[in-house]
N, C-alpha and C positions, 0 to 999 in steps of 0.2 A: 884473572881478568886483565887484559893487556892495557898498557898506557893508551894505545890507539883507540881501544873500545871506550875507555873512560873519556878521552878527549872528544870522541864523536858524540857520546851522550851529553857532555857538557855543552857542546856546540848546538845540539838539538834543543836543549833546555833554553839556552840563551836566545836562539832563533824564535822559539815559541813565545817566550816572554816579550821579546821585541814586537811580536805580532799581536800582543794583547791577550794571548792565551794563558790561562791558569795552568801551572805545572804542578803535578803531584809527584811525590817520591816515597817509595817504600824501601827502607834500608835493606831488607832481605839478606842479611849477612850470611855468607857461605864461605867459611874459612878454608875449605878444600880448594877454592878457586883462586885464592890469593893470600899473601901474608897479612897479618893483622895490621902492621904499620901502614901498609899501602891501602888497605881497606879503610882505615881511620881517615887518612888524608883524602881519599876520593869521595867517601861518603860525606865528610864535612863540607867539601866543595859542592857536592850535589845539593846538600841542604841549603847552602847559601844561594842556590839558583832556583829553589822551588817555592811555591806558595803554600802548598799543603804537604806537610811532612807526616808520614804514616809509619812510624817505627814500632817494633815490638819492644817490650820491656827487656826481654832477654838479649836482643841484639844490642840495645843501648847500654846495658850493664857491661857487656864485653867491650864495646867501642869507647865508652866514656869513663868507665870505672865508677860511675855514679850508681847508687842503689835505690834512691828514693824517686818515685814517679814524678813528683813535683819538680825536683831538681833536673830530671831528664827533659821534662817539658820546657823548662826555662832554658836549658842548653839548646834545644831546637830553635827557640825564639832568638836567643843570643847569636845563633849562627845564621839567622836570616829568614827563617820560615815564619810567615804571618800566622799560619794555622798549624797546630800540632795536635795530632790524634794518636796518643800512645796506647797501643793495644796491650791489654793486660791479661789476655787469655781468658781463663775461667773467671776472672775478676772484672771483666768488662773493658772499659776504656776510659782514659783521662783525656778530656777534650778541652782545648784552649784556643781562643781566637786572638790571644794577645792581651785582651782586657778581662774577659770572663773565663772562668775555668769550671768545668762540671765533670763529676764522675758519673759515667753511665754504667750502672751495675749490670753484670751479666744476668741473663734470664736463666732460671733454674729449669733445666730440661734433662732428659735421659740422653746421654751422649752415646751414640753408637760408633761414630767415626768422625774425628775432628779434622780429617784431611781436607784442606781447602777452606777451612773456616775463616782464616785471616784474609784470604783472597776474596771470599764472599763478602766479608765485612767491608774491605776496601772498595771493591767494585760497586757495592750498593751505596756506600757513603758518597763516592764520587758521582754516581748517577743521580742521587738526590741533590747534591750540590749543583749539578748541571741543570736540574729542574727548578732551581731557585730556592731550595731550602737553606736555612742557615745551618752552620756546622753542627749545632747541638741537636736540632731536629733530625738532620741527616744521620747523625750518630745513633740516635734512638732507632731509626728505621734500619740502619745497617746492623745494629745489635740484634734486632728481631730476626732479620734475614739470616744472620750467622747462626743464631739459636735454632732456627728451623733446619739449616743445612746439616748440622751435626747429628740430627736425628735419623739420617739415612747413611748409606755406605757409599764411599767414593767422594771424589772432588767435584764431579759434574752433575750427576743425576739428581742429587738432593738439593740443588740450587733452587730456591723457591721463586715463584712468580710473584709479581707485586700484589696481586689480589690476596695471596696467602699471607704476605707480610702485613698488609693493612688489616687483615682479619684478626691478627694477634696484637695489634697496637691499641 
């Protein structure tokens, strides 16, 4: 990922925040795209510019060297994110608004294909935040949506509609 691409992303984040828009960021670490040292620096800067940080445990273990979810959430807050939602895969998510912290346990389902589950989780969490839910309620909704999505094949076709998600809540 080029320096120009990073700078453009940072500028977009700054512009959005100046306009009063909430900014979310999913670390989505891909070491085939850039060296670890550069990824660490750019991701840390992006976290400082976001309101809602949505990393995975695996990404953050590589980026920070930290192993404990609570320490990783604290790292996100220390770097400027007001809200941190640490995705724990099959263990759910650790959600923090800077004052309160909750573990949202994963729902036990038969997994057919986990492709896109993290994206389903993030998209649904952000949609519920946009509708006015607090981050904890939004995370429970997103968790249910992701659980439904892994019961089908592929990243798109098993994405649930809201009525299906509300039916399992």
